[in-house]
Biotite code that builds the C-alpha atoms (Angstrom):
import biotite.structure as struc

atoms = struc.array([
    struc.Atom([35.603, 71.417, -44.842], chain_id="A", res_id=1, res_name="MET", atom_name="CA", element="C"),
    struc.Atom([38.707, 72.290, -46.492], chain_id="A", res_id=2, res_name="THR", atom_name="CA", element="C"),
    struc.Atom([40.709, 69.861, -49.048], chain_id="A", res_id=3, res_name="PRO", atom_name="CA", element="C"),
    struc.Atom([43.632, 68.790, -46.006], chain_id="A", res_id=4, res_name="GLU", atom_name="CA", element="C"),
    struc.Atom([40.749, 68.592, -43.188], chain_id="A", res_id=5, res_name="GLN", atom_name="CA", element="C"),
    struc.Atom([38.183, 66.327, -46.240], chain_id="A", res_id=6, res_name="GLN", atom_name="CA", element="C"),
    struc.Atom([41.569, 63.849, -46.292], chain_id="A", res_id=7, res_name="GLN", atom_name="CA", element="C"),
    struc.Atom([42.766, 64.270, -42.932], chain_id="A", res_id=8, res_name="ILE", atom_name="CA", element="C"),
    struc.Atom([39.395, 62.741, -41.986], chain_id="A", res_id=9, res_name="SER", atom_name="CA", element="C"),
    struc.Atom([39.966, 60.205, -44.680], chain_id="A", res_id=10, res_name="GLN", atom_name="CA", element="C"),
    struc.Atom([42.231, 58.846, -42.704], chain_id="A", res_id=11, res_name="LEU", atom_name="CA", element="C"),
    struc.Atom([40.986, 58.605, -39.721], chain_id="A", res_id=12, res_name="GLU", atom_name="CA", element="C"),
    struc.Atom([38.138, 56.604, -41.507], chain_id="A", res_id=13, res_name="ALA", atom_name="CA", element="C"),
    struc.Atom([40.092, 54.220, -43.048], chain_id="A", res_id=14, res_name="LEU", atom_name="CA", element="C"),
    struc.Atom([42.738, 53.443, -40.259], chain_id="A", res_id=15, res_name="TYR", atom_name="CA", element="C"),
    struc.Atom([43.033, 52.914, -35.916], chain_id="A", res_id=16, res_name="PRO", atom_name="CA", element="C"),
    struc.Atom([44.912, 55.976, -34.167], chain_id="A", res_id=17, res_name="ARG", atom_name="CA", element="C"),
    struc.Atom([47.703, 54.191, -33.124], chain_id="A", res_id=18, res_name="LEU", atom_name="CA", element="C"),
    struc.Atom([48.361, 54.273, -29.220], chain_id="A", res_id=19, res_name="PRO", atom_name="CA", element="C"),
    struc.Atom([50.904, 56.905, -27.885], chain_id="A", res_id=20, res_name="ARG", atom_name="CA", element="C"),
    struc.Atom([53.883, 55.259, -27.102], chain_id="A", res_id=21, res_name="PHE", atom_name="CA", element="C"),
    struc.Atom([56.082, 55.807, -23.699], chain_id="A", res_id=22, res_name="GLU", atom_name="CA", element="C"),
    struc.Atom([59.451, 57.365, -23.558], chain_id="A", res_id=23, res_name="ILE", atom_name="CA", element="C"),
    struc.Atom([60.952, 53.890, -21.894], chain_id="A", res_id=24, res_name="VAL", atom_name="CA", element="C"),
    struc.Atom([65.002, 54.758, -20.362], chain_id="A", res_id=25, res_name="ARG", atom_name="CA", element="C"),
    struc.Atom([66.672, 52.297, -21.321], chain_id="A", res_id=26, res_name="GLY", atom_name="CA", element="C"),
    struc.Atom([64.286, 50.677, -24.109], chain_id="A", res_id=27, res_name="ARG", atom_name="CA", element="C"),
    struc.Atom([64.608, 54.500, -26.181], chain_id="A", res_id=28, res_name="THR", atom_name="CA", element="C"),
    struc.Atom([66.431, 56.892, -28.655], chain_id="A", res_id=29, res_name="ALA", atom_name="CA", element="C"),
    struc.Atom([66.742, 59.972, -29.860], chain_id="A", res_id=30, res_name="LEU", atom_name="CA", element="C"),
    struc.Atom([67.999, 59.667, -34.048], chain_id="A", res_id=31, res_name="VAL", atom_name="CA", element="C"),
    struc.Atom([68.858, 62.726, -35.431], chain_id="A", res_id=32, res_name="ILE", atom_name="CA", element="C"),
    struc.Atom([69.212, 62.457, -39.143], chain_id="A", res_id=33, res_name="ILE", atom_name="CA", element="C"),
    struc.Atom([71.165, 64.138, -41.650], chain_id="A", res_id=34, res_name="ASP", atom_name="CA", element="C"),
    struc.Atom([72.056, 67.287, -39.402], chain_id="A", res_id=35, res_name="MET", atom_name="CA", element="C"),
    struc.Atom([75.605, 68.304, -40.905], chain_id="A", res_id=36, res_name="GLN", atom_name="CA", element="C"),
    struc.Atom([77.071, 71.310, -43.247], chain_id="A", res_id=37, res_name="TYR", atom_name="CA", element="C"),
    struc.Atom([75.406, 68.991, -46.309], chain_id="A", res_id=38, res_name="LEU", atom_name="CA", element="C"),
    struc.Atom([71.740, 70.725, -45.878], chain_id="A", res_id=39, res_name="ASP", atom_name="CA", element="C"),
    struc.Atom([71.757, 72.369, -42.740], chain_id="A", res_id=40, res_name="ALA", atom_name="CA", element="C"),
    struc.Atom([73.891, 74.858, -43.041], chain_id="A", res_id=41, res_name="HIS", atom_name="CA", element="C"),
    struc.Atom([73.703, 78.186, -45.678], chain_id="A", res_id=42, res_name="PRO", atom_name="CA", element="C"),
    struc.Atom([76.780, 78.353, -46.526], chain_id="A", res_id=43, res_name="ASP", atom_name="CA", element="C"),
    struc.Atom([78.043, 75.027, -47.940], chain_id="A", res_id=44, res_name="TYR", atom_name="CA", element="C"),
    struc.Atom([76.090, 71.808, -50.107], chain_id="A", res_id=45, res_name="GLY", atom_name="CA", element="C"),
    struc.Atom([73.150, 72.922, -51.009], chain_id="A", res_id=46, res_name="LEU", atom_name="CA", element="C"),
    struc.Atom([72.618, 76.475, -49.424], chain_id="A", res_id=47, res_name="GLY", atom_name="CA", element="C"),
    struc.Atom([76.414, 76.764, -51.331], chain_id="A", res_id=48, res_name="ARG", atom_name="CA", element="C"),
    struc.Atom([75.411, 75.374, -54.340], chain_id="A", res_id=49, res_name="LYS", atom_name="CA", element="C"),
    struc.Atom([71.870, 77.957, -54.196], chain_id="A", res_id=50, res_name="ALA", atom_name="CA", element="C"),
    struc.Atom([74.605, 80.968, -54.060], chain_id="A", res_id=51, res_name="ARG", atom_name="CA", element="C"),
    struc.Atom([76.768, 80.662, -57.031], chain_id="A", res_id=52, res_name="ALA", atom_name="CA", element="C"),
    struc.Atom([73.462, 79.830, -59.199], chain_id="A", res_id=53, res_name="MET", atom_name="CA", element="C"),
    struc.Atom([72.229, 83.468, -57.901], chain_id="A", res_id=54, res_name="GLY", atom_name="CA", element="C"),
    struc.Atom([68.883, 81.807, -56.467], chain_id="A", res_id=55, res_name="ALA", atom_name="CA", element="C"),
    struc.Atom([69.670, 81.622, -52.349], chain_id="A", res_id=56, res_name="PHE", atom_name="CA", element="C"),
    struc.Atom([66.086, 83.146, -52.280], chain_id="A", res_id=57, res_name="ASP", atom_name="CA", element="C"),
    struc.Atom([64.638, 80.003, -53.161], chain_id="A", res_id=58, res_name="LEU", atom_name="CA", element="C"),
    struc.Atom([66.477, 77.882, -49.884], chain_id="A", res_id=59, res_name="VAL", atom_name="CA", element="C"),
    struc.Atom([65.950, 81.114, -47.869], chain_id="A", res_id=60, res_name="ALA", atom_name="CA", element="C"),
    struc.Atom([62.949, 79.871, -46.125], chain_id="A", res_id=61, res_name="GLY", atom_name="CA", element="C"),
    struc.Atom([63.955, 76.446, -46.132], chain_id="A", res_id=62, res_name="TYR", atom_name="CA", element="C"),
    struc.Atom([67.467, 77.184, -43.959], chain_id="A", res_id=63, res_name="PHE", atom_name="CA", element="C"),
    struc.Atom([65.199, 79.117, -41.335], chain_id="A", res_id=64, res_name="GLU", atom_name="CA", element="C"),
    struc.Atom([62.856, 76.628, -40.365], chain_id="A", res_id=65, res_name="ARG", atom_name="CA", element="C"),
    struc.Atom([66.329, 74.691, -40.141], chain_id="A", res_id=66, res_name="VAL", atom_name="CA", element="C"),
    struc.Atom([67.482, 77.269, -37.212], chain_id="A", res_id=67, res_name="ARG", atom_name="CA", element="C"),
    struc.Atom([64.117, 76.389, -35.997], chain_id="A", res_id=68, res_name="ALA", atom_name="CA", element="C"),
    struc.Atom([64.665, 72.949, -35.102], chain_id="A", res_id=69, res_name="ALA", atom_name="CA", element="C"),
    struc.Atom([68.458, 73.055, -34.990], chain_id="A", res_id=70, res_name="THR", atom_name="CA", element="C"),
    struc.Atom([67.130, 74.815, -31.161], chain_id="A", res_id=71, res_name="SER", atom_name="CA", element="C"),
    struc.Atom([64.533, 72.121, -31.029], chain_id="A", res_id=72, res_name="ASN", atom_name="CA", element="C"),
    struc.Atom([67.037, 69.586, -31.471], chain_id="A", res_id=73, res_name="ILE", atom_name="CA", element="C"),
    struc.Atom([69.450, 70.579, -28.870], chain_id="A", res_id=74, res_name="GLU", atom_name="CA", element="C"),
    struc.Atom([66.443, 71.444, -26.648], chain_id="A", res_id=75, res_name="ARG", atom_name="CA", element="C"),
    struc.Atom([65.658, 67.314, -26.674], chain_id="A", res_id=76, res_name="LEU", atom_name="CA", element="C"),
    struc.Atom([69.970, 66.614, -26.518], chain_id="A", res_id=77, res_name="LEU", atom_name="CA", element="C"),
    struc.Atom([69.883, 68.439, -23.500], chain_id="A", res_id=78, res_name="GLU", atom_name="CA", element="C"),
    struc.Atom([67.154, 66.496, -21.831], chain_id="A", res_id=79, res_name="ALA", atom_name="CA", element="C"),
    struc.Atom([68.586, 63.155, -23.459], chain_id="A", res_id=80, res_name="ALA", atom_name="CA", element="C"),
    struc.Atom([71.956, 62.710, -21.893], chain_id="A", res_id=81, res_name="ARG", atom_name="CA", element="C"),
    struc.Atom([70.141, 63.584, -18.548], chain_id="A", res_id=82, res_name="HIS", atom_name="CA", element="C"),
    struc.Atom([67.565, 60.995, -18.395], chain_id="A", res_id=83, res_name="ASN", atom_name="CA", element="C"),
    struc.Atom([69.133, 58.184, -20.052], chain_id="A", res_id=84, res_name="GLY", atom_name="CA", element="C"),
    struc.Atom([68.248, 58.273, -23.111], chain_id="A", res_id=85, res_name="ILE", atom_name="CA", element="C"),
    struc.Atom([70.331, 56.834, -26.172], chain_id="A", res_id=86, res_name="GLU", atom_name="CA", element="C"),
    struc.Atom([71.252, 59.132, -28.775], chain_id="A", res_id=87, res_name="VAL", atom_name="CA", element="C"),
    struc.Atom([72.586, 58.177, -31.900], chain_id="A", res_id=88, res_name="ILE", atom_name="CA", element="C"),
    struc.Atom([73.618, 60.448, -34.696], chain_id="A", res_id=89, res_name="HIS", atom_name="CA", element="C"),
    struc.Atom([73.298, 59.467, -38.397], chain_id="A", res_id=90, res_name="VAL", atom_name="CA", element="C"),
    struc.Atom([74.930, 61.883, -41.123], chain_id="A", res_id=91, res_name="ALA", atom_name="CA", element="C"),
    struc.Atom([75.778, 61.176, -45.098], chain_id="A", res_id=92, res_name="ILE", atom_name="CA", element="C"),
    struc.Atom([78.801, 60.287, -45.259], chain_id="A", res_id=93, res_name="ALA", atom_name="CA", element="C"),
    struc.Atom([80.208, 57.719, -48.029], chain_id="A", res_id=94, res_name="PRO", atom_name="CA", element="C"),
    struc.Atom([83.037, 55.449, -48.290], chain_id="A", res_id=95, res_name="ASN", atom_name="CA", element="C"),
    struc.Atom([85.201, 57.323, -50.482], chain_id="A", res_id=96, res_name="THR", atom_name="CA", element="C"),
    struc.Atom([86.226, 60.506, -52.500], chain_id="A", res_id=97, res_name="GLU", atom_name="CA", element="C"),
    struc.Atom([84.727, 59.564, -55.741], chain_id="A", res_id=98, res_name="ASP", atom_name="CA", element="C"),
    struc.Atom([81.170, 58.405, -54.215], chain_id="A", res_id=99, res_name="MET", atom_name="CA", element="C"),
    struc.Atom([81.791, 55.471, -56.078], chain_id="A", res_id=100, res_name="ARG", atom_name="CA", element="C"),
    struc.Atom([80.036, 53.791, -53.160], chain_id="A", res_id=101, res_name="ASP", atom_name="CA", element="C"),
    struc.Atom([76.601, 55.322, -54.053], chain_id="A", res_id=102, res_name="CYS", atom_name="CA", element="C"),
    struc.Atom([74.162, 54.826, -55.746], chain_id="A", res_id=103, res_name="SER", atom_name="CA", element="C"),
    struc.Atom([74.453, 55.976, -59.736], chain_id="A", res_id=104, res_name="GLU", atom_name="CA", element="C"),
    struc.Atom([71.399, 57.933, -59.292], chain_id="A", res_id=105, res_name="VAL", atom_name="CA", element="C"),
    struc.Atom([72.109, 59.918, -56.170], chain_id="A", res_id=106, res_name="SER", atom_name="CA", element="C"),
    struc.Atom([75.566, 60.611, -57.778], chain_id="A", res_id=107, res_name="ARG", atom_name="CA", element="C"),
    struc.Atom([74.101, 62.201, -61.220], chain_id="A", res_id=108, res_name="MET", atom_name="CA", element="C"),
    struc.Atom([71.759, 64.037, -58.896], chain_id="A", res_id=109, res_name="LEU", atom_name="CA", element="C"),
    struc.Atom([75.347, 65.879, -56.564], chain_id="A", res_id=110, res_name="ASP", atom_name="CA", element="C"),
    struc.Atom([73.354, 64.451, -53.451], chain_id="A", res_id=111, res_name="LEU", atom_name="CA", element="C"),
    struc.Atom([76.422, 62.808, -52.048], chain_id="A", res_id=112, res_name="ARG", atom_name="CA", element="C"),
    struc.Atom([79.276, 64.932, -50.707], chain_id="A", res_id=113, res_name="PRO", atom_name="CA", element="C"),
    struc.Atom([83.280, 62.834, -51.236], chain_id="A", res_id=114, res_name="PRO", atom_name="CA", element="C"),
    struc.Atom([84.307, 61.008, -47.968], chain_id="A", res_id=115, res_name="LYS", atom_name="CA", element="C"),
    struc.Atom([86.848, 63.809, -46.320], chain_id="A", res_id=116, res_name="SER", atom_name="CA", element="C"),
    struc.Atom([84.456, 67.023, -47.484], chain_id="A", res_id=117, res_name="SER", atom_name="CA", element="C"),
    struc.Atom([83.760, 68.979, -44.837], chain_id="A", res_id=118, res_name="PRO", atom_name="CA", element="C"),
    struc.Atom([80.118, 69.060, -45.612], chain_id="A", res_id=119, res_name="GLU", atom_name="CA", element="C"),
    struc.Atom([80.030, 65.368, -44.128], chain_id="A", res_id=120, res_name="THR", atom_name="CA", element="C"),
    struc.Atom([80.021, 66.606, -40.902], chain_id="A", res_id=121, res_name="ALA", atom_name="CA", element="C"),
    struc.Atom([77.751, 67.308, -38.103], chain_id="A", res_id=122, res_name="ILE", atom_name="CA", element="C"),
    struc.Atom([76.663, 71.243, -37.335], chain_id="A", res_id=123, res_name="LEU", atom_name="CA", element="C"),
    struc.Atom([78.598, 72.191, -34.459], chain_id="A", res_id=124, res_name="PRO", atom_name="CA", element="C"),
    struc.Atom([75.998, 73.079, -32.342], chain_id="A", res_id=125, res_name="GLU", atom_name="CA", element="C"),
    struc.Atom([74.512, 69.332, -32.482], chain_id="A", res_id=126, res_name="LEU", atom_name="CA", element="C"),
    struc.Atom([78.279, 67.657, -31.732], chain_id="A", res_id=127, res_name="GLN", atom_name="CA", element="C"),
    struc.Atom([77.993, 64.087, -30.611], chain_id="A", res_id=128, res_name="PRO", atom_name="CA", element="C"),
    struc.Atom([79.168, 64.344, -26.583], chain_id="A", res_id=129, res_name="LYS", atom_name="CA", element="C"),
    struc.Atom([81.505, 61.281, -24.895], chain_id="A", res_id=130, res_name="GLY", atom_name="CA", element="C"),
    struc.Atom([79.940, 57.848, -26.267], chain_id="A", res_id=131, res_name="ASP", atom_name="CA", element="C"),
    struc.Atom([76.805, 58.797, -28.929], chain_id="A", res_id=132, res_name="GLU", atom_name="CA", element="C"),
    struc.Atom([77.291, 56.762, -31.989], chain_id="A", res_id=133, res_name="MET", atom_name="CA", element="C"),
    struc.Atom([77.418, 58.670, -35.338], chain_id="A", res_id=134, res_name="VAL", atom_name="CA", element="C"),
    struc.Atom([76.306, 56.339, -38.228], chain_id="A", res_id=135, res_name="LEU", atom_name="CA", element="C"),
    struc.Atom([77.296, 56.847, -41.514], chain_id="A", res_id=136, res_name="HIS", atom_name="CA", element="C"),
    struc.Atom([75.002, 56.071, -44.412], chain_id="A", res_id=137, res_name="LYS", atom_name="CA", element="C"),
    struc.Atom([74.779, 56.369, -48.345], chain_id="A", res_id=138, res_name="ILE", atom_name="CA", element="C"),
    struc.Atom([71.302, 55.823, -48.778], chain_id="A", res_id=139, res_name="THR", atom_name="CA", element="C"),
    struc.Atom([67.777, 57.830, -47.922], chain_id="A", res_id=140, res_name="SER", atom_name="CA", element="C"),
    struc.Atom([66.623, 55.591, -45.016], chain_id="A", res_id=141, res_name="SER", atom_name="CA", element="C"),
    struc.Atom([69.427, 55.139, -41.977], chain_id="A", res_id=142, res_name="ALA", atom_name="CA", element="C"),
    struc.Atom([68.475, 51.123, -42.130], chain_id="A", res_id=143, res_name="PHE", atom_name="CA", element="C"),
    struc.Atom([69.467, 50.464, -45.409], chain_id="A", res_id=144, res_name="LEU", atom_name="CA", element="C"),
    struc.Atom([73.112, 51.013, -45.546], chain_id="A", res_id=145, res_name="SER", atom_name="CA", element="C"),
    struc.Atom([74.294, 50.699, -41.060], chain_id="A", res_id=146, res_name="THR", atom_name="CA", element="C"),
    struc.Atom([73.774, 49.017, -39.045], chain_id="A", res_id=147, res_name="SER", atom_name="CA", element="C"),
    struc.Atom([71.241, 50.647, -37.535], chain_id="A", res_id=148, res_name="LEU", atom_name="CA", element="C"),
    struc.Atom([69.079, 47.758, -36.390], chain_id="A", res_id=149, res_name="ASP", atom_name="CA", element="C"),
    struc.Atom([71.065, 45.285, -35.511], chain_id="A", res_id=150, res_name="LEU", atom_name="CA", element="C"),
    struc.Atom([72.704, 48.173, -33.513], chain_id="A", res_id=151, res_name="ILE", atom_name="CA", element="C"),
    struc.Atom([69.136, 48.884, -31.496], chain_id="A", res_id=152, res_name="LEU", atom_name="CA", element="C"),
    struc.Atom([68.035, 45.486, -31.160], chain_id="A", res_id=153, res_name="HIS", atom_name="CA", element="C"),
    struc.Atom([71.700, 44.939, -29.657], chain_id="A", res_id=154, res_name="ASN", atom_name="CA", element="C"),
    struc.Atom([70.392, 47.097, -26.865], chain_id="A", res_id=155, res_name="MET", atom_name="CA", element="C"),
    struc.Atom([66.644, 46.647, -26.655], chain_id="A", res_id=156, res_name="ARG", atom_name="CA", element="C"),
    struc.Atom([65.582, 49.673, -27.927], chain_id="A", res_id=157, res_name="ILE", atom_name="CA", element="C"),
    struc.Atom([62.164, 49.630, -29.419], chain_id="A", res_id=158, res_name="ASP", atom_name="CA", element="C"),
    struc.Atom([61.419, 53.368, -29.589], chain_id="A", res_id=159, res_name="THR", atom_name="CA", element="C"),
    struc.Atom([62.423, 55.884, -31.657], chain_id="A", res_id=160, res_name="LEU", atom_name="CA", element="C"),
    struc.Atom([62.643, 59.652, -31.374], chain_id="A", res_id=161, res_name="VAL", atom_name="CA", element="C"),
    struc.Atom([63.570, 60.914, -35.055], chain_id="A", res_id=162, res_name="LEU", atom_name="CA", element="C"),
    struc.Atom([64.004, 64.228, -35.640], chain_id="A", res_id=163, res_name="THR", atom_name="CA", element="C"),
    struc.Atom([66.103, 66.211, -38.512], chain_id="A", res_id=164, res_name="GLY", atom_name="CA", element="C"),
    struc.Atom([66.368, 66.447, -42.368], chain_id="A", res_id=165, res_name="VAL", atom_name="CA", element="C"),
    struc.Atom([64.527, 66.466, -44.744], chain_id="A", res_id=166, res_name="VAL", atom_name="CA", element="C"),
    struc.Atom([60.620, 65.289, -43.888], chain_id="A", res_id=167, res_name="THR", atom_name="CA", element="C"),
    struc.Atom([59.688, 64.273, -46.659], chain_id="A", res_id=168, res_name="ASN", atom_name="CA", element="C"),
    struc.Atom([62.824, 61.946, -47.516], chain_id="A", res_id=169, res_name="GLY", atom_name="CA", element="C"),
    struc.Atom([65.398, 60.855, -44.459], chain_id="A", res_id=170, res_name="CYS", atom_name="CA", element="C"),
    struc.Atom([63.423, 61.896, -42.201], chain_id="A", res_id=171, res_name="VAL", atom_name="CA", element="C"),
    struc.Atom([60.581, 59.766, -43.572], chain_id="A", res_id=172, res_name="GLU", atom_name="CA", element="C"),
    struc.Atom([62.392, 56.712, -45.758], chain_id="A", res_id=173, res_name="SER", atom_name="CA", element="C"),
    struc.Atom([63.880, 55.885, -42.385], chain_id="A", res_id=174, res_name="THR", atom_name="CA", element="C"),
    struc.Atom([60.248, 55.994, -39.786], chain_id="A", res_id=175, res_name="ALA", atom_name="CA", element="C"),
    struc.Atom([58.805, 54.299, -42.633], chain_id="A", res_id=176, res_name="ARG", atom_name="CA", element="C"),
    struc.Atom([62.005, 51.662, -42.676], chain_id="A", res_id=177, res_name="ASP", atom_name="CA", element="C"),
    struc.Atom([60.901, 52.011, -39.039], chain_id="A", res_id=178, res_name="ALA", atom_name="CA", element="C"),
    struc.Atom([57.647, 51.034, -38.752], chain_id="A", res_id=179, res_name="ARG", atom_name="CA", element="C"),
    struc.Atom([57.887, 48.313, -41.219], chain_id="A", res_id=180, res_name="ASP", atom_name="CA", element="C"),
    struc.Atom([60.810, 46.300, -38.899], chain_id="A", res_id=181, res_name="LEU", atom_name="CA", element="C"),
    struc.Atom([58.338, 46.632, -36.083], chain_id="A", res_id=182, res_name="GLY", atom_name="CA", element="C"),
    struc.Atom([59.760, 49.885, -34.125], chain_id="A", res_id=183, res_name="TYR", atom_name="CA", element="C"),
    struc.Atom([57.291, 52.951, -32.313], chain_id="A", res_id=184, res_name="ARG", atom_name="CA", element="C"),
    struc.Atom([58.316, 55.556, -34.277], chain_id="A", res_id=185, res_name="VAL", atom_name="CA", element="C"),
    struc.Atom([57.590, 59.293, -32.419], chain_id="A", res_id=186, res_name="ILE", atom_name="CA", element="C"),
    struc.Atom([58.181, 61.972, -35.507], chain_id="A", res_id=187, res_name="LEU", atom_name="CA", element="C"),
    struc.Atom([58.740, 65.535, -33.425], chain_id="A", res_id=188, res_name="VAL", atom_name="CA", element="C"),
    struc.Atom([57.369, 67.476, -35.670], chain_id="A", res_id=189, res_name="THR", atom_name="CA", element="C"),
    struc.Atom([58.836, 70.939, -35.117], chain_id="A", res_id=190, res_name="ASP", atom_name="CA", element="C"),
    struc.Atom([62.277, 69.302, -35.266], chain_id="A", res_id=191, res_name="ALA", atom_name="CA", element="C"),
    struc.Atom([62.234, 68.837, -38.638], chain_id="A", res_id=192, res_name="CYS", atom_name="CA", element="C"),
    struc.Atom([62.591, 70.589, -41.474], chain_id="A", res_id=193, res_name="ALA", atom_name="CA", element="C"),
    struc.Atom([61.573, 70.197, -45.357], chain_id="A", res_id=194, res_name="ALA", atom_name="CA", element="C"),
    struc.Atom([61.923, 72.386, -48.796], chain_id="A", res_id=195, res_name="MET", atom_name="CA", element="C"),
    struc.Atom([59.139, 73.552, -48.430], chain_id="A", res_id=196, res_name="THR", atom_name="CA", element="C"),
    struc.Atom([56.075, 74.375, -45.617], chain_id="A", res_id=197, res_name="VAL", atom_name="CA", element="C"),
    struc.Atom([53.786, 72.086, -47.346], chain_id="A", res_id=198, res_name="GLU", atom_name="CA", element="C"),
    struc.Atom([55.792, 69.049, -48.153], chain_id="A", res_id=199, res_name="ALA", atom_name="CA", element="C"),
    struc.Atom([57.089, 69.226, -44.387], chain_id="A", res_id=200, res_name="HIS", atom_name="CA", element="C"),
    struc.Atom([53.150, 69.473, -43.721], chain_id="A", res_id=201, res_name="GLN", atom_name="CA", element="C"),
    struc.Atom([52.220, 66.592, -45.995], chain_id="A", res_id=202, res_name="ASN", atom_name="CA", element="C"),
    struc.Atom([54.609, 63.877, -45.603], chain_id="A", res_id=203, res_name="ALA", atom_name="CA", element="C"),
    struc.Atom([53.469, 64.792, -41.767], chain_id="A", res_id=204, res_name="LEU", atom_name="CA", element="C"),
    struc.Atom([50.021, 63.795, -41.893], chain_id="A", res_id=205, res_name="ARG", atom_name="CA", element="C"),
    struc.Atom([50.887, 60.259, -43.451], chain_id="A", res_id=206, res_name="HIS", atom_name="CA", element="C"),
    struc.Atom([53.703, 59.636, -40.975], chain_id="A", res_id=207, res_name="LEU", atom_name="CA", element="C"),
    struc.Atom([51.918, 60.758, -38.303], chain_id="A", res_id=208, res_name="THR", atom_name="CA", element="C"),
    struc.Atom([48.668, 59.144, -38.654], chain_id="A", res_id=209, res_name="ARG", atom_name="CA", element="C"),
    struc.Atom([50.207, 55.100, -40.080], chain_id="A", res_id=210, res_name="THR", atom_name="CA", element="C"),
    struc.Atom([53.330, 55.195, -38.990], chain_id="A", res_id=211, res_name="ARG", atom_name="CA", element="C"),
    struc.Atom([53.819, 56.815, -35.867], chain_id="A", res_id=212, res_name="GLY", atom_name="CA", element="C"),
    struc.Atom([52.882, 59.621, -33.487], chain_id="A", res_id=213, res_name="ASN", atom_name="CA", element="C"),
    struc.Atom([53.700, 63.086, -34.020], chain_id="A", res_id=214, res_name="GLY", atom_name="CA", element="C"),
    struc.Atom([54.464, 65.179, -31.089], chain_id="A", res_id=215, res_name="ARG", atom_name="CA", element="C"),
    struc.Atom([56.090, 68.436, -30.583], chain_id="A", res_id=216, res_name="THR", atom_name="CA", element="C"),
    struc.Atom([60.143, 69.438, -28.394], chain_id="A", res_id=217, res_name="THR", atom_name="CA", element="C"),
    struc.Atom([57.707, 70.272, -26.292], chain_id="A", res_id=218, res_name="ASP", atom_name="CA", element="C"),
    struc.Atom([55.835, 67.423, -25.323], chain_id="A", res_id=219, res_name="GLU", atom_name="CA", element="C"),
    struc.Atom([58.981, 65.053, -25.709], chain_id="A", res_id=220, res_name="VAL", atom_name="CA", element="C"),
    struc.Atom([60.973, 67.167, -23.526], chain_id="A", res_id=221, res_name="VAL", atom_name="CA", element="C"),
    struc.Atom([58.488, 66.632, -20.657], chain_id="A", res_id=222, res_name="ALA", atom_name="CA", element="C"),
    struc.Atom([58.252, 63.123, -21.375], chain_id="A", res_id=223, res_name="GLU", atom_name="CA", element="C"),
    struc.Atom([61.470, 62.428, -21.620], chain_id="A", res_id=224, res_name="MET", atom_name="CA", element="C"),
    struc.Atom([61.722, 64.777, -18.139], chain_id="A", res_id=225, res_name="THR", atom_name="CA", element="C"),
    struc.Atom([59.225, 62.039, -16.790], chain_id="A", res_id=226, res_name="GLN", atom_name="CA", element="C"),
    struc.Atom([60.334, 58.969, -18.554], chain_id="A", res_id=227, res_name="SER", atom_name="CA", element="C"),
    struc.Atom([60.111, 55.921, -16.590], chain_id="A", res_id=228, res_name="THR", atom_name="CA", element="C"),
    struc.Atom([63.212, 52.943, -16.421], chain_id="A", res_id=229, res_name="PRO", atom_name="CA", element="C"),
    struc.Atom([63.310, 49.820, -18.024], chain_id="A", res_id=230, res_name="ASN", atom_name="CA", element="C"),
    struc.Atom([59.344, 49.706, -17.546], chain_id="A", res_id=231, res_name="GLY", atom_name="CA", element="C"),
    struc.Atom([57.454, 47.051, -19.146], chain_id="A", res_id=232, res_name="ALA", atom_name="CA", element="C"),
    struc.Atom([56.705, 47.962, -23.535], chain_id="A", res_id=233, res_name="VAL", atom_name="CA", element="C"),
    struc.Atom([53.191, 46.100, -24.192], chain_id="A", res_id=234, res_name="GLN", atom_name="CA", element="C"),
    struc.Atom([53.281, 44.071, -27.734], chain_id="A", res_id=235, res_name="PRO", atom_name="CA", element="C"),
    struc.Atom([51.948, 46.854, -30.698], chain_id="A", res_id=236, res_name="LEU", atom_name="CA", element="C"),
    struc.Atom([48.259, 45.540, -31.407], chain_id="A", res_id=237, res_name="PRO", atom_name="CA", element="C"),
    struc.Atom([48.034, 43.820, -34.652], chain_id="A", res_id=238, res_name="ALA", atom_name="CA", element="C"),
    struc.Atom([47.745, 46.596, -37.570], chain_id="A", res_id=239, res_name="MET", atom_name="CA", element="C"),
    struc.Atom([45.054, 47.092, -40.214], chain_id="A", res_id=240, res_name="VAL", atom_name="CA", element="C"),
    struc.Atom([45.451, 44.784, -43.211], chain_id="A", res_id=241, res_name="ALA", atom_name="CA", element="C"),
    struc.Atom([46.668, 47.606, -45.866], chain_id="A", res_id=242, res_name="GLY", atom_name="CA", element="C"),
    struc.Atom([48.919, 49.522, -43.835], chain_id="A", res_id=243, res_name="GLN", atom_name="CA", element="C"),
])
């Protein structure tokens, strides 16, 4: 047994497997996290910084994985739009030019763009359409610095399909907060990306055991197409202490 298989086995022994969360029209939202020029386009933000350092090879693999995730998110968007699934876009975007509303550590690490920066814009392939919401955040979690929880509560949405970047950063922070707030989380495993394959896989290994379900784009698209409208959702079983 490999170390990875051993770790999975230990998790399965400690925690019961979560039930399969159903995708229900009117109760489910597709949440797309930080798919913007800042961290999802090779000519801006992270990519531009790496090129300036003469070290783009360090992030080339990441942007290849982002490109693949973008294609899958496009498919999810189309399925959501055609099947009555709410779409919510989330992007990093401070409220000020000098980013004084962001945390000191974020500013030290140069992780937040100025208010007017083109890096706050969502990738053209994933541009919001019609009345789709766009929430701007200054934190890793989409919940902490936006009204996402209130909005979902008002719309009676209890299931979130999460996608975006990076898997072990803002996606993971959002998934953890979502579970703690009582939402059913479905993480689309091939519609997320991280700086390294290992970081992506490690995050998925834990998130899809104790924070929610892990499913592929193919699975989620099929379920969105077959989703039932406003079905009755059963209460979640009690969580085991220590989760």
